[in-house]
C-alpha positions as CSV (number, residue, x, y, z in Angstrom):
1,M,-69.8,70.9,8.2
2,A,-70.8,68.5,5.5
3,I,-68.3,67.3,3.0
4,G,-69.5,67.8,-0.6
5,V,-68.9,65.4,-3.4
6,S,-66.9,67.9,-5.5
7,D,-63.7,69.7,-4.7
8,T,-63.7,73.4,-3.7
9,P,-60.9,75.9,-3.3
10,E,-61.0,75.3,0.5
11,R,-61.0,71.4,0.5
12,Y,-61.1,68.3,-1.5
13,G,-64.5,66.7,-1.8
14,L,-65.7,63.2,-1.0
15,V,-64.6,61.7,-4.4
16,S,-61.1,63.0,-4.2
17,R,-60.8,61.9,-0.6
18,A,-62.1,58.4,-1.2
19,L,-59.8,58.0,-4.1
20,H,-56.8,59.3,-2.2
21,W,-57.2,57.3,1.0
22,S,-58.3,54.0,-0.8
23,M,-55.2,54.3,-3.0
24,A,-53.0,55.0,0.1
25,A,-54.3,51.8,1.7
26,L,-53.7,49.8,-1.4
27,F,-50.2,51.2,-1.8
28,A,-49.5,50.4,1.9
29,W,-50.7,46.8,1.1
30,Q,-48.5,46.5,-2.0
31,F,-45.3,47.8,-0.4
32,L,-45.9,45.8,2.8
33,G,-46.2,42.7,0.7
34,M,-43.1,43.4,-1.3
35,A,-41.1,44.3,1.9
36,L,-42.3,41.0,3.5
37,D,-41.3,39.1,0.4
38,R,-37.8,40.5,0.8
39,I,-37.6,39.9,4.6
40,A,-39.6,36.7,5.1
41,E,-39.7,35.3,1.6
42,D,-41.5,32.0,2.2
43,S,-43.8,33.0,5.1
44,A,-47.5,32.4,4.8
45,L,-48.2,36.2,5.2
46,A,-45.7,37.1,2.5
47,N,-47.0,34.5,0.1
48,F,-50.6,35.7,0.7
49,L,-49.7,39.4,0.1
50,K,-47.6,38.5,-2.9
51,A,-50.6,36.6,-4.4
52,T,-52.6,39.7,-4.3
53,H,-49.9,42.0,-5.7
54,S,-50.9,41.8,-9.4
55,P,-54.7,42.1,-9.0
56,F,-54.3,45.0,-6.4
57,G,-51.8,46.6,-8.7
58,F,-54.3,46.5,-11.5
59,L,-57.0,47.9,-9.2
60,L,-54.5,50.7,-8.3
61,F,-53.9,51.4,-12.0
62,V,-57.7,51.8,-12.5
63,L,-58.0,54.0,-9.5
64,V,-55.1,56.2,-10.7
65,A,-56.8,56.6,-14.1
66,I,-60.1,57.6,-12.4
67,R,-58.3,59.9,-10.0
68,A,-56.4,61.6,-12.8
69,A,-59.6,62.1,-14.8
70,W,-61.4,63.4,-11.7
71,A,-58.5,65.8,-10.9
72,F,-58.4,67.1,-14.5
73,R,-62.2,67.6,-14.4
74,A,-62.0,69.5,-11.1
75,R,-58.7,71.3,-11.8
76,R,-60.3,74.8,-11.5
77,A,-62.2,74.0,-8.4
78,R,-59.5,72.3,-6.3
79,P,-57.5,73.9,-3.5
80,P,-54.8,76.0,-5.3
81,Y,-51.1,75.4,-4.9
82,E,-49.1,77.9,-3.0
83,T,-47.2,80.5,-5.0
84,G,-43.4,80.6,-5.4
85,L,-40.9,77.8,-5.0
86,L,-43.0,75.8,-2.5
87,G,-45.9,75.7,-4.9
88,L,-43.6,74.8,-7.8
89,A,-42.1,71.9,-5.7
90,A,-45.6,70.7,-4.8
91,R,-46.7,70.7,-8.5
92,A,-43.5,68.8,-9.5
93,G,-43.9,66.3,-6.7
94,H,-47.5,65.6,-7.6
95,L,-46.6,65.3,-11.3
96,A,-43.8,62.8,-10.4
97,L,-46.2,60.8,-8.2
98,Y,-48.8,60.6,-11.0
99,A,-46.2,59.7,-13.6
100,L,-44.9,56.8,-11.5
101,M,-48.4,55.7,-10.5
102,I,-49.0,55.3,-14.2
103,I,-45.7,54.0,-15.4
104,V,-45.1,51.3,-12.7
105,P,-48.3,49.4,-13.4
106,L,-48.0,49.9,-17.1
107,L,-44.7,48.1,-16.9
108,A,-46.2,45.3,-15.0
109,L,-49.0,45.0,-17.6
110,L,-46.4,45.0,-20.4
111,R,-44.5,42.2,-18.5
112,S,-47.7,40.2,-18.0
113,Y,-48.6,40.3,-21.7
114,G,-45.0,39.7,-22.8
115,S,-44.5,36.8,-20.5
116,G,-47.5,35.0,-22.0
117,R,-48.9,34.4,-18.5
118,G,-51.6,37.0,-18.8
119,L,-53.3,38.6,-15.8
120,N,-56.3,37.4,-14.0
121,A,-57.9,39.7,-11.3
122,F,-58.9,37.7,-8.3
123,G,-60.0,34.7,-10.4
124,L,-62.9,36.8,-11.7
125,V,-61.8,38.9,-14.6
126,Q,-59.2,38.0,-17.3
127,I,-57.5,41.3,-17.8
128,I,-54.7,40.1,-20.1
129,P,-55.2,36.7,-21.9
130,S,-52.7,34.0,-21.4
131,T,-51.0,33.4,-24.7
132,G,-48.1,31.1,-23.7
133,A,-45.9,33.1,-26.1
134,R,-43.0,35.0,-24.6
135,I,-42.0,38.4,-26.1
136,D,-38.6,39.3,-24.7
137,W,-38.6,42.9,-25.7
138,M,-41.6,43.4,-23.5
139,V,-40.5,41.4,-20.5
140,A,-36.9,42.6,-20.3
141,P,-37.5,46.4,-19.8
142,A,-40.5,45.8,-17.7
143,S,-38.6,43.4,-15.4
144,A,-35.7,45.8,-15.2
145,L,-37.7,48.9,-14.4
146,H,-40.9,47.8,-12.5
147,G,-39.2,47.2,-9.1
148,P,-36.8,50.1,-9.0
149,L,-39.4,52.6,-10.2
150,A,-41.9,51.2,-7.6
151,W,-39.3,51.8,-4.8
152,A,-38.7,55.3,-6.2
153,L,-42.5,55.8,-6.0
154,L,-42.4,54.7,-2.4
155,A,-39.7,57.3,-1.7
156,L,-41.9,59.9,-3.3
157,I,-44.8,58.8,-1.2
158,G,-42.6,59.1,1.8
159,G,-41.7,62.7,0.8
160,H,-45.4,63.4,0.2
161,I,-46.1,62.3,3.8
162,A,-43.1,64.1,5.2
163,M,-44.4,67.3,3.6
164,V,-47.6,67.0,5.5
165,F,-45.6,67.3,8.7
166,V,-43.5,70.1,7.3
167,H,-46.7,72.0,6.5
168,R,-48.2,71.3,9.9
169,E,-45.1,71.8,12.2
170,L,-43.0,74.3,10.3
171,L,-45.3,76.3,8.0
172,R,-48.3,76.1,10.4
173,D,-50.8,75.8,7.7
174,N,-53.7,73.4,7.4
175,V,-52.9,71.4,4.3
176,L,-53.8,68.0,5.8
177,A,-57.3,69.3,6.7
178,K,-58.0,69.8,3.0
179,M,-57.6,66.1,2.4
180,A,-58.3,64.6,5.8
181,G,-60.9,66.9,7.4
């Protein structure tokens, strides 16, 4: 059976799937890099992954914005949530995921601007100009919250993945097939 571009009540379409799985890969890259930075701080691999953190973070932010717009556009066509407490929990979990996927990179962008360093994506595009002027009220909250909220996001992602197994093994429904085929 061919996968359509748009979402249907039975499954997510090609656009939703491409956004979901490309973001999953980028999040894995981001968190692997930060974990390696904690474990093997000065290793070549940790330094390489760390150097990609800001541009990939910006790319993730763009993909989140596109995904949120696509989800809003397709909201009536998408597979519905279950009814009852499980459906309410799924809605709340997805809302929390989207909120953190927006807040965490916004904090990093705020810190980049406030630090005066700016942000350059892969040496190709200047996202935030380098001003050289530090703005402490931007840097302080962003520095304090970016990391802890990112790890909270990872915990939510872990819960999201765990629920796939709960659906498959305990509830015996086919939730994964709606996104994975």
